[in-house]
N, C-alpha and C positions, 0 to 999 in steps of 0.2 A: 146863349152863354154856351161859355168855352168850355171844352173837355181838356184834360189834362194827363198825360201818361206819361210813364217811368221804365213799360214794360219792353223792352232792352238791354243791348250789351249795353253794359255799367250803367242802367237807371239808377236812381236813387230816389221816392219822394212817395210820399204820403200824404193824399189829400184827406184832409178836414171836411174841408166846406168850399162850397158853388155860391157865390151870391152873384151875378150877374156878371161883368166883367171884372171881379176882384174873390180872388179864391187865398183861402188860407191850409197853407199846409206844414210839413214838418219833415224832415231829413230822419229816414230812417237805420236803426242803427245797424255797424257789423254783424254778421250773424256771428252767437254766440260771444258776444262783447260790448261794450260800453262804449267802443268809439263811435263815433260820426260825426261830421263834418261835409262831406262829398255828397253833390246834389248833381241832378242830371236828367232834367225832362223832358215832355215836348207839350204845347200848347196848339190848341186849332181854333177858329171858330172866330178870330179877334181882329180880319184884317183890316187898318188903318181904325181901329180902335184901344185906346189907351189901355190895358192889364194893369190891376195891383195886387201884384201879389206877397202875400206877407208869410213868411216861415217864421213859426214860431217859438223853437225849439231853441234856437242859437243860441244862449246862455249856458244850457249845459253841454252844447257841444265838446270835443275833445282842446278846442283852443279859440275858446272864447272874445282871444285877443286876439284874432284873426280878422274878426269883422267890422272892428272901425277902421276907416279909411280905406275896405275892398269894396270893389266895385264888378257884381256877378259878370258872368259873358252872354254870350245870346250869337244864333247863327240865324240865317235866312236859309241855308242850304246844310246844316251838319257839317260845314269846312270850314267857312269863313267864317272865323270868331274874333267878336268887338265885347267892348265894354258897354254896360247899360245903366241907368242912373239907379243908385244902389245905396239905401240909410240903413242904418245901426242904429236902434233905439235903445243903449246901454238900463234903462231904469228897465225895459221890458223883457230885452232878449231878444226883440224880433226885431229879422232882417225884410226888409222893403223893396224889392223890383218893383219899378215902374217902366212900361215898357210899351211903342206902338206898335206891334208888327208889321211889317209892308203887307207880306204875304197871310195864307190858312195856315202856313203853320211854323214855329218859332221855336229852336231850341234853346236851353237855359243850361247852366255849366255852371259849377264852380270854377273850373280853370277846362281849356281847351281840348276833349278827351283826347283818347290816342283807342280807338277799339282794335281787339281781336282781330279782325279782318285786315288792316292796318298790318297787326301784328305780320301776321300771317305772310302776305306780299312782302312785308321786309324782308321778311326772314330768305321766301321766295327770294327774292332779285338782287337783292346782296349774293344769296348762297351759291347764284348759279354764273359770278361772276370771277375773272381767272384769279387765280391763287386763296381763293374764299374754302375756308370746310366748315361744311356744317355736322351740327351734332347732336342730340337728345343726351341729355346730362342725366336723365330722370323724368317723372309723371309727377304732378301736382294730385294731389286727393281728390279734384274732381277727373282726374284723368286728364289732364292739360300736359304738353310737352314744356320741358324748360329746353328750351333752342339756347345753344351756343355756337358762335360766329367764330373763328379760328384766322387769323391772318397775321402772314410775315412769315421768318422765318431766321430770325436777330436771337441770341443767346437770354436776352432778357425778358421776362415774364411780365407780361402785365397784364390784368384783370381786370377790367370795366362793366360795372352789373351793375340794374336800373330796376326802379318800381320796389324794391323789398316794401315799400308802403303803393299800393295798386292808387288809391284815392290821388297819386300827388303825378300826374300826366306829363308833365313837363321832363319829367325823366324819361321816358320812352320819348317823348321826341329830343331830347338830347344825344340818347343811342342812336335813334335815327340819323341825326348830323353825323357823327362818331361813325358809325359803319360805311357812310356815304363818302367820307372824305378816305378812308381807311383801304376802301377797294380803288378810290379814282387813282389816275396817274399826277397826284398833285406833289408837289416834293417833299411837303410834311409827307405825306403817303410813304414816300419813296423812302424817307429817312429811317421811317419808324417802321416798316415792315426789312428796312437791312437791318437795323440794332435789334430788335424785341419780336416774339412772336406775342399775339395779341388775342383774348380769348374775352368775347364779349358776350354777355346775357342780355340783351335788351327786356326781359319780362321778367320778374325772379318772384310773381304773384301772379297768376292768370287766374286762375280763381276768384280773388280779390277783386283783378279788372273787372271780370264781368259781371259780377256779382252786386256791382256798382259800391262796394265797402273802400273804408278810408285809409284802412289802417294793416287789416290781420289777415287772413288766409283764409279757406272752408272751415278750419279748424277754432280758428275765432283766435288765433296765435300771431304776433307783433314777430312777424319774421329774425327784424331787425333785435330782439333781444334770444335768440335762438342759436348764437354761434357759439355756446360754450357747450353745449351738449345736443346738437338736433336730433329731432326721433323720426321713425319714418310713418310711426300713429299722427301726429301732431305739425312735423314740418321738414317732411320730405324734401321741398322746395331746396331747404339751405342744407339738406343732409348730401342732395346730389350734388349739388357746386363744390362744398368743402372736399369731396371727396375728390371732385377733378381737381382743384385748389392743388388738392396735398399731391398728387397726382406730377403737377407740373413743375411745384414751388412757386413763392407769389415773390417777386420784386418790388413792383410798383402794384395800386391798387385804388379803382378810385366805387365808391360805393356814392349812386345819383340820387338824389332826393328834391322835396319844396318842402318848402318851408313858410306855416299858415299865416304867422307876426311879422316875423322880420321886412321889410322892404329893401330888403339888398342880396344880391348876390356872395357869400361865403363861405369858406369850407372850416369842417372842425377835423383835426388831428385826432391824434392817439396820444396825449397828454396823459402823465400817472399811469402807464404800463409798465409791470415791473421790469421788463427787462428793457426798457428806455437807454437808448443812446443817443450821447449826440449828434453822431454821422447823420442816424435818420430824423431826429427832428432840423438837423439845418438843412436837410435834405426839401424835407416839407414846410421849410421856411422858404430855400429856395424858390419852390414852387410856386407858392401865391406870392411872392416880390416878383415874378417875372409875368406871372399871369396880368395881374393889379399891372404891371406896366406896359401890356398889352391889348385889354380893350378897357372901356370905360363901364361894361359890365360886371367888375370885381373889382373887390373893395376884401381889404383888412380886419379896418376899423369895428366893424359889426361885426357880430355873432354869438355864438355859445361862450360862457365862461369855461374855462378853462378848470379839467380834474387835475388835486392835487396828487403827488408824486403816491405811486401805490392806490391811486384810487379812481382808475379807467375800469368802466365795466365793459370784464372780457366777454359779455352774451353781445355785446356789439361786434358787426361786422370789422369797422376799423379799425377798433383795439385789440380783438381778436387775432386779426392776420396778419399787424405791426408783433403782434405779443409772440404769435404761432410759425411765425419765417423769417420776423425782422425786415419786414417789408415799409418800401414807405406808403402807408397807405392814408387816406382821406376822404372825405364824404362833403360831396359836394349840396348845398341849396340852393335853392332857384325858389323866389318868393310868387306866392299866389296873386299878392297886390300886384305893385311896380316895383321896380328898378328907381327909388328917390333920387338916384345919382342919374337916372338919365331917363326919365320917364317919358311914358308914347300914352298921350292922354285917349287917345283910340283902341288901343289892345291891351296896354298895359303887359307885365310880361306875356309874351307869346313862342308859341311852337318855332316862328321866323329866330325869333332870339333863345332860345335854348338850342337849336341845331347851332346859327354860329357862334355862341358859344363854346357847344363840341368842341368847332375848328381852333377857336383859339386854346382852349385846355391842351387840346392835342398835340398844336405846335410849339408850345410849352412845355410837353414831358419830351416831346421829341430834344429840346435845348438842353432838360436835365440829365435827361439818359447819353447822349451825347458827351457833355462834360462829366460825369460820372465814370464813363466806359475811358 
């Protein structure tokens, strides 16, 4: 009989029953929250035999429209993640994963995870490179540092921050790609470091990341709804990052996310903020146009509806930063499914593509900053 565990960093699953090589499972809710969708678990004891894994509570998840067309990720070594056979029954709300493990153990996840150990190694590796300063902006409720890496010496202030929603690890894969480029001798990096000072927060929600949450921190707070009035008791992660932003000012900001339902890469802006200016809007549109021209992995046709005049939600970071600083702010969304414009049947939207997109975003940012200057 197979054994199943999620007792590790970012693990999340509840075992309801096991009958031979078939298991009925449920995704655990975020602590003090009704959000759930992220799963990550390990199966042992089924080498060479097909296992059938039925996740029973998907209909009540945060984004049930994210399941049709979705394929679960698996890894034989916890490092290389691929897609496996996955079906979603709309009538029952059950997601069924079928897979034949090659070895004694196999890991399954909603998307390729990004561990806190890898985060620590990333901060140490990039922080040791010439021209990079590492600082701790504050601490999470569980005591993890909110790490920030500062690169460059130019007058334009750029903030790149990822993983407000911990169950969106593609955001930190993007941040890894961004940091690797910024600390390199690449011509794009040299241009950006000369034109701007860049502040990168690779993981804003370490508590939720370790706990296996989809969307919230240790207090059950959705950090991307805390930017209008963050508190030390509920959202110290936002409180310390916003204080650091107040100290530097913000000219450009990118909030990096993943979207459960839409099978494309897209951006959301700050339409509807009270102080909207055409100059801000034109700069935002120009970034999207240039990025779409640079890579097939980004498009501007599919995305979220635009907020009407004066109806922007200022508790969301992109809107708050555009309003507070007059920044050109944007939310970048990558898919949990695949990019329907350029599908990869084997891996779907992968860590490698997230990192490559970061390079394209930074090249685009360099063009936009130089044109504005």
